[in-house]
TIRO-2110 file (N, C-alpha, C; in Angstrom, 1 decimal):
// TIRO-2110
0.9, -1.2, -0.1, N, 1, A
0.1, 0.0, -0.1, CA, 1, A
0.7, 1.2, 0.0, C, 1, A
0.3, 2.6, -0.4, N, 2, A
1.1, 3.4, -0.3, CA, 2, A
1.2, 4.1, 0.9, C, 2, A
2.3, 5.0, 1.1, N, 3, A
2.5, 5.7, 2.3, CA, 3, A
1.2, 6.7, 2.8, C, 3, A
0.7, 7.1, 2.0, N, 4, A
-0.5, 7.9, 1.9, CA, 4, A
-1.6, 7.1, 2.6, C, 4, A
-2.0, 6.1, 2.2, N, 5, A
-2.7, 5.3, 2.3, CA, 5, A
-2.7, 4.5, 3.8, C, 5, A
-1.4, 4.3, 4.1, N, 6, A
-1.0, 3.8, 5.4, CA, 6, A
-1.3, 4.7, 6.6, C, 6, A
-0.8, 6.0, 6.7, N, 7, A
-1.1, 6.9, 7.6, CA, 7, A
-2.4, 7.3, 7.8, C, 7, A
-3.2, 7.4, 6.3, N, 8, A
-4.6, 7.7, 6.4, CA, 8, A
-5.6, 6.5, 7.4, C, 8, A
-5.1, 5.3, 7.2, N, 9, A
-6.0, 4.3, 7.6, CA, 9, A
-5.4, 3.5, 8.9, C, 9, A
-4.4, 3.7, 9.3, N, 10, A
-3.2, 2.9, 10.2, CA, 10, A
-4.0, 3.1, 11.9, C, 10, A
-5.0, 3.7, 12.0, N, 11, A
-5.6, 3.9, 13.4, CA, 11, A
-6.8, 3.2, 13.4, C, 11, A
-7.2, 2.8, 12.2, N, 12, A
-8.7, 2.3, 11.9, CA, 12, A
-8.6, 0.7, 11.5, C, 12, A
-7.6, 0.1, 11.5, N, 13, A
-7.4, -1.2, 11.1, CA, 13, A
-6.8, -2.1, 12.3, C, 13, A
-7.7, -3.1, 12.8, N, 14, A
-7.3, -3.6, 14.1, CA, 14, A
-7.5, -5.4, 13.5, C, 14, A
-6.6, -6.0, 14.5, N, 15, A
-6.3, -7.6, 14.0, CA, 15, A
-8.0, -8.3, 14.6, C, 15, A
-8.8, -8.7, 13.8, N, 16, A
-10.0, -9.4, 14.0, CA, 16, A
-10.2, -10.0, 15.4, C, 16, A
-9.2, -11.0, 15.8, N, 17, A
-9.3, -11.5, 17.3, CA, 17, A
-8.7, -10.7, 18.6, C, 17, A
-8.5, -9.4, 18.3, N, 18, A
-8.1, -8.4, 19.1, CA, 18, A
-9.0, -8.3, 20.2, C, 18, A
-10.2, -8.5, 20.2, N, 19, A
-11.2, -8.4, 21.1, CA, 19, A
-11.5, -9.8, 22.0, C, 19, A
-12.7, -10.0, 22.3, N, 20, A
-12.9, -11.1, 22.9, CA, 20, A
-13.6, -12.2, 22.2, C, 20, A
-13.3, -11.9, 20.9, N, 21, A
-13.7, -13.4, 20.3, CA, 21, A
-12.5, -14.4, 20.2, C, 21, A
-12.8, -15.5, 20.3, N, 22, A
-12.1, -16.8, 20.1, CA, 22, A
-11.9, -17.1, 18.7, C, 22, A
-11.0, -16.7, 17.9, N, 23, A
-10.9, -17.1, 16.7, CA, 23, A
-10.2, -18.4, 16.3, C, 23, A
-10.4, -19.2, 15.2, N, 24, A
-9.5, -20.2, 14.9, CA, 24, A
-9.3, -20.3, 13.3, C, 24, A
-8.0, -20.6, 12.9, N, 25, A
-8.0, -20.7, 11.9, CA, 25, A
-7.8, -21.9, 11.4, C, 25, A
-8.6, -22.5, 10.3, N, 26, A
-8.0, -23.9, 9.8, CA, 26, A
-7.9, -24.1, 8.5, C, 26, A
-7.3, -25.3, 8.1, N, 27, A
-6.8, -25.7, 6.8, CA, 27, A
-7.4, -27.1, 6.7, C, 27, A
-8.3, -27.3, 5.8, N, 28, A
-9.0, -28.4, 5.4, CA, 28, A
-8.4, -28.8, 4.1, C, 28, A
-8.4, -30.4, 3.7, N, 29, A
-8.3, -30.7, 2.5, CA, 29, A
-9.7, -31.5, 2.1, C, 29, A
-10.5, -31.3, 1.0, N, 30, A
-11.7, -32.0, 0.9, CA, 30, A
-11.6, -32.9, -0.4, C, 30, A
-12.2, -33.9, -0.4, N, 31, A
-12.7, -34.7, -1.8, CA, 31, A
-13.3, -34.1, -2.5, C, 31, A
-13.0, -34.0, -3.7, N, 32, A
-14.0, -33.3, -4.8, CA, 32, A
-15.3, -33.9, -5.5, C, 32, A
-15.9, -34.1, -4.4, N, 33, A
-17.2, -34.6, -4.6, CA, 33, A
-18.4, -33.8, -4.3, C, 33, A
-19.7, -33.8, -4.9, N, 34, A
-20.9, -32.9, -4.4, CA, 34, A
-21.2, -33.2, -3.1, C, 34, A
-21.3, -32.0, -2.7, N, 35, A
-21.9, -32.1, -1.1, CA, 35, A
-20.6, -32.0, 0.0, C, 35, A
-19.6, -32.3, -0.3, N, 36, A
-18.5, -32.2, 1.0, CA, 36, A
-18.6, -30.8, 1.4, C, 36, A
-18.2, -30.2, 0.6, N, 37, A
-18.2, -28.5, 1.1, CA, 37, A
-19.3, -28.0, 2.0, C, 37, A
-20.6, -28.5, 1.4, N, 38, A
-21.7, -28.1, 2.2, CA, 38, A
-21.9, -28.9, 3.6, C, 38, A
-21.4, -30.2, 3.7, N, 39, A
-21.2, -31.1, 4.5, CA, 39, A
-20.5, -30.5, 5.8, C, 39, A
-19.3, -29.8, 5.3, N, 40, A
-18.2, -29.1, 6.1, CA, 40, A
-18.8, -28.1, 7.0, C, 40, A
-19.6, -27.4, 6.0, N, 41, A
-20.1, -26.1, 6.7, CA, 41, A
-21.2, -26.1, 7.6, C, 41, A
-21.9, -27.1, 7.2, N, 42, A
-23.1, -27.6, 8.1, CA, 42, A
-22.6, -28.2, 9.2, C, 42, A
-21.6, -28.8, 9.4, N, 43, A
-20.8, -29.4, 10.6, CA, 43, A
-20.3, -28.3, 11.4, C, 43, A
-19.8, -27.3, 10.9, N, 44, A
-19.6, -26.1, 11.5, CA, 44, A
-20.8, -25.2, 12.2, C, 44, A
-21.7, -25.1, 11.4, N, 45, A
-23.2, -24.4, 12.1, CA, 45, A
-23.5, -25.4, 13.3, C, 45, A
-23.5, -26.7, 13.1, N, 46, A
-24.1, -27.6, 14.0, CA, 46, A
-23.4, -27.4, 15.3, C, 46, A
-21.7, -27.2, 15.2, N, 47, A
-21.1, -26.8, 16.5, CA, 47, A
-21.2, -25.6, 17.1, C, 47, A
-21.8, -24.4, 16.2, N, 48, A
-21.9, -23.2, 16.9, CA, 48, A
-20.7, -22.3, 16.4, C, 48, A
-20.1, -22.7, 15.3, N, 49, A
-19.1, -22.1, 15.0, CA, 49, A
-19.6, -21.1, 13.8, C, 49, A
-19.2, -19.9, 14.1, N, 50, A
-19.5, -18.5, 13.1, CA, 50, A
-18.5, -18.5, 12.2, C, 50, A
-18.6, -18.5, 10.9, N, 51, A
-17.6, -18.5, 9.8, CA, 51, A
-17.4, -17.0, 9.6, C, 51, A
-15.9, -16.5, 9.8, N, 52, A
-15.6, -15.2, 9.5, CA, 52, A
-14.8, -15.1, 8.2, C, 52, A
-14.3, -16.0, 7.8, N, 53, A
-13.6, -16.0, 6.3, CA, 53, A
-13.6, -17.4, 5.7, C, 53, A
-13.5, -17.3, 4.3, N, 54, A
-13.5, -18.8, 3.9, CA, 54, A
-12.9, -18.7, 2.8, C, 54, A
-11.9, -19.5, 2.1, N, 55, A
-11.3, -19.5, 0.8, CA, 55, A
-11.1, -20.6, 0.5, C, 55, A
-11.5, -21.0, -0.8, N, 56, A
-12.0, -22.5, -1.3, CA, 56, A
-10.9, -22.4, -2.4, C, 56, A
-9.9, -23.2, -2.7, N, 57, A
-9.1, -23.4, -3.9, CA, 57, A
-9.6, -24.2, -4.9, C, 57, A
-9.2, -24.3, -5.9, N, 58, A
-9.6, -25.0, -7.3, CA, 58, A
-9.3, -26.3, -7.0, C, 58, A
-10.1, -27.3, -7.4, N, 59, A
-9.7, -28.7, -7.0, CA, 59, A
-8.8, -29.1, -8.1, C, 59, A
-8.1, -30.2, -7.4, N, 60, A
-6.7, -30.6, -8.2, CA, 60, A
-6.5, -32.2, -7.8, C, 60, A
-6.3, -33.1, -8.7, N, 61, A
-6.2, -34.4, -8.3, CA, 61, A
-7.1, -34.9, -7.5, C, 61, A
-8.5, -34.5, -7.8, N, 62, A
-9.5, -35.1, -7.0, CA, 62, A
-9.7, -34.5, -5.4, C, 62, A
-9.0, -33.5, -4.9, N, 63, A
-8.9, -33.0, -3.9, CA, 63, A
-9.0, -31.2, -4.0, C, 63, A
-9.8, -30.7, -2.9, N, 64, A
-9.8, -29.3, -3.0, CA, 64, A
-9.4, -28.6, -1.3, C, 64, A
-8.4, -27.5, -1.6, N, 65, A
-8.2, -27.1, -0.3, CA, 65, A
-9.0, -25.8, 0.0, C, 65, A
-9.0, -26.0, 1.3, N, 66, A
-10.0, -24.8, 2.0, CA, 66, A
-9.3, -24.2, 2.9, C, 66, A
-9.6, -23.2, 3.1, N, 67, A
-8.8, -22.1, 4.4, CA, 67, A
-10.1, -21.5, 5.2, C, 67, A
-10.3, -21.7, 6.5, N, 68, A
-11.3, -21.2, 7.0, CA, 68, A
-10.9, -20.4, 8.5, C, 68, A
-11.4, -19.5, 8.6, N, 69, A
-11.4, -18.6, 10.0, CA, 69, A
-12.5, -18.6, 10.6, C, 69, A
-12.9, -19.4, 11.9, N, 70, A
-14.3, -19.3, 12.7, CA, 70, A
-14.2, -18.6, 14.0, C, 70, A
-15.2, -18.4, 14.3, N, 71, A
-15.1, -17.8, 15.8, CA, 71, A
-16.2, -18.7, 16.5, C, 71, A
-15.6, -19.0, 17.6, N, 72, A
-16.1, -19.9, 18.6, CA, 72, A
-16.6, -19.3, 19.9, C, 72, A
-16.9, -17.9, 19.8, N, 73, A
-17.1, -17.0, 20.8, CA, 73, A
-18.8, -17.6, 21.4, C, 73, A
-19.4, -18.0, 20.4, N, 74, A
-20.8, -18.3, 20.8, CA, 74, A
-21.0, -19.7, 20.7, C, 74, A
-19.8, -20.7, 20.8, N, 75, A
-20.0, -22.1, 20.8, CA, 75, A
-19.5, -22.4, 22.2, C, 75, A
-20.3, -23.6, 22.3, N, 76, A
-20.0, -24.7, 23.7, CA, 76, A
-19.1, -25.7, 23.4, C, 76, A
-18.1, -25.6, 22.5, N, 77, A
-17.2, -26.6, 21.9, CA, 77, A
-15.8, -26.0, 22.2, C, 77, A
-14.9, -26.7, 22.3, N, 78, A
-13.2, -26.6, 22.4, CA, 78, A
-12.9, -26.7, 21.1, C, 78, A
-11.6, -26.1, 20.6, N, 79, A
-10.9, -26.0, 19.3, CA, 79, A
-10.7, -27.8, 18.8, C, 79, A
-10.4, -28.5, 19.8, N, 80, A
-9.8, -29.9, 19.8, CA, 80, A
-11.2, -30.3, 19.7, C, 80, A
-12.3, -30.4, 20.1, N, 81, A
-13.7, -31.3, 19.7, CA, 81, A
-13.9, -30.9, 18.2, C, 81, A
-13.9, -29.3, 18.1, N, 82, A
-14.4, -29.0, 16.8, CA, 82, A
-13.5, -29.8, 15.6, C, 82, A
-12.2, -29.6, 15.7, N, 83, A
-11.3, -30.5, 15.0, CA, 83, A
-11.7, -31.9, 14.6, C, 83, A
-12.1, -32.7, 15.9, N, 84, A
-12.5, -34.0, 16.0, CA, 84, A
-13.5, -34.1, 15.0, C, 84, A
-14.5, -33.2, 15.5, N, 85, A
-15.9, -33.4, 14.6, CA, 85, A
-16.0, -33.4, 13.0, C, 85, A
-15.0, -32.1, 12.8, N, 86, A
-14.7, -32.0, 11.2, CA, 86, A
-14.2, -33.1, 10.5, C, 86, A
-12.9, -33.7, 11.4, N, 87, A
-12.5, -35.0, 10.7, CA, 87, A
-13.3, -36.1, 10.1, C, 87, A
-14.4, -36.1, 11.0, N, 88, A
-15.3, -37.1, 10.9, CA, 88, A
-16.5, -36.9, 9.6, C, 88, A
-16.5, -35.8, 9.3, N, 89, A
-17.3, -35.4, 8.2, CA, 89, A
-16.9, -36.3, 7.0, C, 89, A
-18.0, -36.9, 6.1, N, 90, A
-17.5, -37.9, 5.2, CA, 90, A
-17.2, -36.9, 4.1, C, 90, A
-15.9, -37.1, 3.3, N, 91, A
-15.3, -36.6, 2.3, CA, 91, A
-14.2, -35.6, 2.8, C, 91, A
-14.1, -35.3, 4.0, N, 92, A
-12.9, -34.5, 4.6, CA, 92, A
-12.0, -35.2, 4.9, C, 92, A
-10.8, -35.1, 4.0, N, 93, A
-9.7, -35.8, 4.3, CA, 93, A
-8.8, -35.4, 5.2, C, 93, A
-8.6, -34.4, 5.2, N, 94, A
-7.8, -33.9, 6.8, CA, 94, A
-8.3, -32.1, 7.1, C, 94, A
-8.2, -32.2, 8.3, N, 95, A
-8.5, -30.6, 9.1, CA, 95, A
-7.2, -30.6, 10.0, C, 95, A
-6.5, -29.2, 9.7, N, 96, A
-5.6, -29.0, 10.7, CA, 96, A
-5.8, -27.4, 11.3, C, 96, A
-5.1, -27.1, 12.4, N, 97, A
-5.3, -25.6, 13.1, CA, 97, A
-4.2, -25.3, 12.4, C, 97, A
-4.2, -23.9, 11.7, N, 98, A
-2.9, -23.3, 11.0, CA, 98, A
-2.5, -21.9, 11.7, C, 98, A
-3.2, -22.0, 13.2, N, 99, A
-2.9, -20.6, 13.9, CA, 99, A
-1.8, -20.9, 15.1, C, 99, A
-1.2, -22.0, 15.2, N, 100, A
-0.3, -22.2, 16.1, CA, 100, A
-0.9, -22.5, 17.5, C, 100, A
-1.8, -22.7, 17.3, N, 101, A
-2.6, -23.2, 18.6, CA, 101, A
-2.9, -21.9, 19.7, C, 101, A
-2.9, -20.8, 19.2, N, 102, A
-3.2, -19.5, 19.8, CA, 102, A
-4.8, -19.2, 19.5, C, 102, A
-5.4, -18.5, 20.9, N, 103, A
-6.7, -18.1, 20.6, CA, 103, A
-6.7, -16.8, 21.1, C, 103, A
END
């Protein structure tokens, strides 16, 4: 960004998790089949997780990578329990936490 833009907006940009929100960054590899992505987001909903950001890559060699940031502020589930439930979703090949375990 330009120096002008930096100084104009520097006092208005904050890290999302700077407040009381417990956010979790996840990386998942999904099977390239119909309904897998939908099943993953449904599982997040059932766990009470609120999706903040979501980025899905193009499928390659039968799999698709997904990066997800979720808020667990309103959820009654630990990050470890969430990961365990997501790995049980049919078509989810792997799910890992990519924020180094910080909350």
